[in-house]
C-alpha positions in Angstrom: 107.2 78.7 464.2 110.9 77.9 464.1 112.3 75.7 461.4 115.9 74.4 461.6 117.8 72.2 459.1 119.2 69.3 461.1 121.0 67.5 458.3 121.6 68.4 454.7 123.1 66.0 452.1 123.8 67.2 448.5 124.3 64.8 445.6 126.7 65.5 442.7 125.0 63.4 440.0 123.2 64.0 436.7 119.8 62.9 438.0 116.9 65.1 439.1 117.5 64.4 442.9 119.9 67.1 444.1 119.8 66.9 447.9 117.8 65.7 450.9 117.5 67.1 454.3 115.9 66.7 457.7 114.1 69.7 459.3 113.1 70.3 462.9 109.8 72.1 463.3 109.3 74.1 466.5 111.9 72.1 468.4 109.2 69.4 468.7 109.0 67.5 465.4 111.6 66.1 463.0 110.7 65.7 459.4 113.2 63.3 457.7 113.8 63.0 454.0 112.6 66.2 452.4 114.1 66.1 448.9 115.4 68.9 446.6 114.5 68.0 443.0 115.6 69.8 439.9 112.5 70.5 437.7 111.9 72.2 434.4 111.6 75.6 436.1 114.3 75.2 438.7 114.7 73.3 442.0 111.7 72.5 444.3 111.1 70.6 447.5 109.3 67.2 447.6 108.0 65.9 450.9 108.8 62.4 452.2 106.5 59.8 450.7 105.6 56.1 450.8 104.5 53.8 448.0 101.0 52.3 448.4 100.0 48.7 447.6 98.8 49.7 444.2 102.1 51.3 443.3 101.1 55.0 443.7 103.2 57.3 445.9 101.7 59.3 448.7 103.2 62.1 450.8 103.7 60.9 454.4 104.1 64.5 455.7 101.7 67.3 454.5 102.0 70.9 455.5 98.5 72.0 456.4 98.8 75.6 455.2 100.5 77.5 452.4 102.6 79.6 454.8 104.4 76.6 456.4 104.9 75.0 453.0 106.4 78.3 451.6 108.7 78.7 454.6 110.0 75.1 454.4 110.7 75.7 450.6 112.4 79.0 451.3 114.6 77.6 454.1 115.6 74.4 452.2 116.2 76.0 448.8 118.2 78.8 450.4 120.4 76.2 452.1 120.7 74.3 448.8 121.7 77.5 446.8 124.2 78.5 449.5 125.9 75.1 449.3 125.9 75.2 445.5 127.5 78.6 445.5 130.2 77.6 447.9 131.0 74.6 445.8 131.2 76.7 442.6 133.5 79.2 444.4 135.8 76.3 445.6 135.9 74.5 442.2 
């Protein structure tokens, strides 16, 4: 299955949110708002989510197998690291 990053926006702030992106899956589905978050053990991806009536947050997009989830993470984190290294090289 082909995965393509359609849009990637990086943030230069001190918060945990470092970037977000939109990904096209198989030229048939657009997932908007996947986030790159800096955690204790490095960056990870967080799927788009919505807040329920009781205040809890729920993922609105859920990969149904580990392989797809891993490929999404690989693609997005690779793009994030590439953009970070180009900024460090420029600055």
